[in-house]
Phi, psi and omega in degrees: 000317180298321177293326178296318179297319175303319183288324182283326184312313183298335182271358173238030180226164174065210182291347175301337183282339188299322182298346180294341169300313181294318181301315178296323176295312185292311184297310183295321180288331177289318181294334183293346180274346179240350179234141179304121184304323182293317180290328176295318176299318181297320180294318178296319181297322177293319176299321178298321173296321178297318179296317182297318187270321189255350182240311188297313181298324180294317179296317179293322176303311180300317181299310183289332175298324184268009182235137174267113179290110181245196180297321182296321181292320177296322181294318182289330177301312175295322175298321180298314177302318181294315182297315181292322173299318175299322180293318178288329178293318178299320178296318182292322179293314179300317180295318179299320178301309181296323178298316176294317182296320181274352180052055181284149174285165190303318181294313178294325179298315179300314176302312181298315184299312185292319181294315182296307184296317182297324183279011167277347178292133187247162186277073185283319187290328186259284180298315179299333183301338181296336178294331181295341184276348179270115188310316183286351185248350194308308184292315179297316178299318179296320180294314178299316179301320179296318181292322180296319182300317178295321182295313184294314193257351180236302188289307181302315175301324179290318177301315181297318181296319180294319174299319178296320180292322174300320180295324179276355179057047174221144181288352185287140175259127183265096180269101182255358176295135183300145186306325186289334174277326173295322182287332192301313184301325181282328174295317180298311185294332178301322179288324174295311179301315180300320181292319182293315177298314174303315182292318183290323184274329186245334185076008185284144173236168184300330180291341180272358186260013175062224183297325177297323175298319179297317181296318177300316180292322179293313180300316177300316181298329180294341183300320185291307177298327181290318178295319181289328171297321179297317177301315178295328179291338180277352178268106187261143175304323180292345179277340181280066186259115184296329178299312181292325175303312180299321177296316181301318182280352181080015181277344181230128178253127179228190187292337178270047188300311182300317178303308182290334173298317181293316182295319178296318179295319177298315182299312178302315183300310186280329187259338183239301190292316183291311176298327181292315181300311185291324179302315181297308183297309183282336173297319178295316180296323177293318181297322180279001179063032177271342174225153175284164182298326180294320176301314183297315182300309183300314186293313182293319178298323180293335176276349178259349180303146174297160176297138184286137174293345176303332182303337179293338175287341185268355183305320180302341179285355177113034177262156175283113187297310187294318179297317179295316182299310183293325179291321177298314184300304189285332174289327178293314183297317184277315191281329183296315174300323177295315178300317178301312180297318178296322176300314179301314182288313183294325181291338177281322190245345186237007180285000000 
């Protein structure tokens, strides 16, 4: 059995994992013809939580167990925090500019600001998990993923709750994010800490654990195809609506003009402005050889990732639900193919 696992691992690792997006798309949409789509979506959401809790932390544990955290890793940790802060700052500045441009009243301005800033959060655990399969990027991608997880599930909900409490002129913070998502970043980080402590104190790596190490590597490797299958399953045929695409591109104007204006602005920020700005800044740093190619690849890919569907859990904090839902859908449809292409290109030249 152990020999069989060793033979299978290479085929569920690296670029072999990317076709699982297509598999998830085909299988789930085929099932939707015989199973109630809403029920299918509910099942997939539960599967998503299983992947988040039972697979992603084990994969991260395996990565950090096999890595000696040195000065380079600490530097990238600090750079990751700076990059994520820059992404949200850019969203805030862009939102403030659009609020003045659209002359929104205070209530609409608050709704727009929270919606715009929150939707800068990206699908790092699922789509971004594909980066973990590239040998030269694993540690850097894991570090960035850990920081994104803390930002998405801990920092942003606190900021949104604080903004809501200020609006109500009361010091109470309304924490409406489900407990299992509030708990997740700390659960996730505990695996990182455990792996680093174990590696530092014992020097043990997964290769030193014999058969258990093989099982650990196999179980961890399953995370990437499972996560990418989940991403593919979230792209529905019913979402590939040409009418909505025309509205997104501004080719069709309807009664919901403001709604589609907001969606277009979120889409431009996340798909065009943010990646372009970061590509210029870090492209210069890469050209000057101030950062390695792996850092550039991980940072740029994280700015191209689609908006995370987890943002729908944050709607009760005062986000525009329809704008968030449409932004998540269309960024997934458009950005996932871009990410796949960039992973292919970057893995060949920047690993």
